C-alpha positions in Angstrom: 108.8 113.8 60.2 110.8 113.0 63.3 109.5 110.6 65.9 110.1 112.4 69.3 112.7 110.5 71.5 111.6 109.8 75.3 113.3 108.9 78.1 112.7 106.4 80.5 113.3 104.3 84.1 111.9 100.9 84.6 112.3 97.8 86.8 111.8 94.0 86.7 109.6 92.9 89.2 110.4 89.5 90.9 108.8 86.6 92.8 111.7 86.1 95.5 110.1 82.6 96.9 113.3 82.2 99.7 114.0 85.9 100.5 117.5 84.2 102.1 119.1 82.5 99.2 118.0 85.6 96.5 116.8 83.4 94.0 114.0 84.8 91.9 111.1 84.7 88.8 110.5 87.7 86.8 107.0 88.0 87.0 105.9 91.9 85.6 108.0 95.1 84.4 107.4 98.1 85.5 107.8 102.0 83.1 107.8 104.9 84.1 108.3 108.0 81.1 108.4 111.5 83.1 108.5 113.2 80.3 105.0 111.4 79.2 103.5 111.5 82.3 102.8 107.9 81.8 103.7 104.8 84.7 102.5 101.8 83.5 102.8 97.8 84.8 102.2 94.6 83.4 102.1 91.9 85.4 101.6 88.5 85.2 98.2 88.0 87.7 96.9 84.4 85.5 96.8 82.3 89.2 97.4 78.8 87.0 100.4 80.9 85.0 102.4 81.8 88.4 101.7 78.6 90.2 104.3 77.0 87.2 106.7 80.1 87.4 106.5 80.2 91.1 105.2 76.9 92.7 106.8 77.3 96.1 104.9 80.6 96.8 101.0 81.4 97.9 99.9 82.1 94.4 96.9 84.0 95.5 98.5 86.5 97.7 100.7 86.9 94.9 98.8 87.9 92.2 96.6 89.7 94.6 100.0 91.7 95.5 100.5 92.6 91.7 97.0 93.4 90.8 97.5 95.9 93.5 100.2 97.3 92.1 98.8 97.5 88.5 96.1 99.6 90.5 98.3 101.7 92.1 100.5 102.2 89.0 97.5 103.3 86.8 96.2 105.7 89.4 92.8 103.9 90.7 91.8 105.6 94.0 90.4 102.6 95.6 94.1 101.3 96.0 94.8 103.8 98.5 96.0 107.3 98.7 100.1 106.4 97.1 97.3 105.6 93.8 96.5 109.1 93.9 100.5 110.8 94.3 101.8 111.9 90.7 103.8 108.8 88.5 107.3 109.7 90.1 106.5 109.5 93.4 104.5 106.1 92.3 107.2 104.7 91.0 109.5 105.5 93.5 107.0 103.7 95.6 106.8 100.5 93.7 110.5 100.4 93.0 111.4 100.8 96.8 113.2 98.0 98.3 111.5 95.4 100.5 112.5 92.0 101.6 109.2 90.5 101.0 108.3 87.5 98.5 108.0 90.3 95.2 110.5 92.5 94.7 111.8 95.0 91.9 114.8 95.3 90.1 117.4 97.9 90.3 116.3 100.6 88.3 117.6 100.8 84.4 117.1 103.6 82.2 116.4 103.4 78.6 115.4 105.5 75.4 111.9 104.9 73.4 110.9 106.6 70.4 107.3 107.5 70.9 104.9 105.8 72.5 105.6 104.4 76.3 103.4 101.5 75.6 105.0 100.1 73.3 108.4 100.1 75.0 106.9 98.7 77.9 105.1 95.9 76.3 107.9 95.0 74.8 110.4 94.6 77.9 107.9 92.6 79.2 107.8 90.0 76.6 111.9 90.1 76.5 112.2 89.8 80.7 108.8 88.2 81.3 107.2 86.1 79.2 109.8 85.6 77.2 
């Protein structure tokens, strides 16, 4: 039995406390596997954890931004019209360049064996929680 290989794109979400300096702290990962119809986002949304990692920002606001991005990625209609768009449009909207405290890294590519959810969890552990 062969395992189906699935191409995916991902970006690391970064808190940029001082945009003019360009330094950042990874706070989430967004993964899109078009073939599988998958779009997922894992992010740090606990304010205490965010305060420890990014002490010089409004962590309440940052946590709300991240929770909203999770809702957009999951297709939650309460997140607004963009959440109802196809997964590829939501991925591109979430990774669009911004000059704000929350930015996405450049988009990277990969191939996973089977379940994109497991790959998302692995990338989150590697880039954010690890």
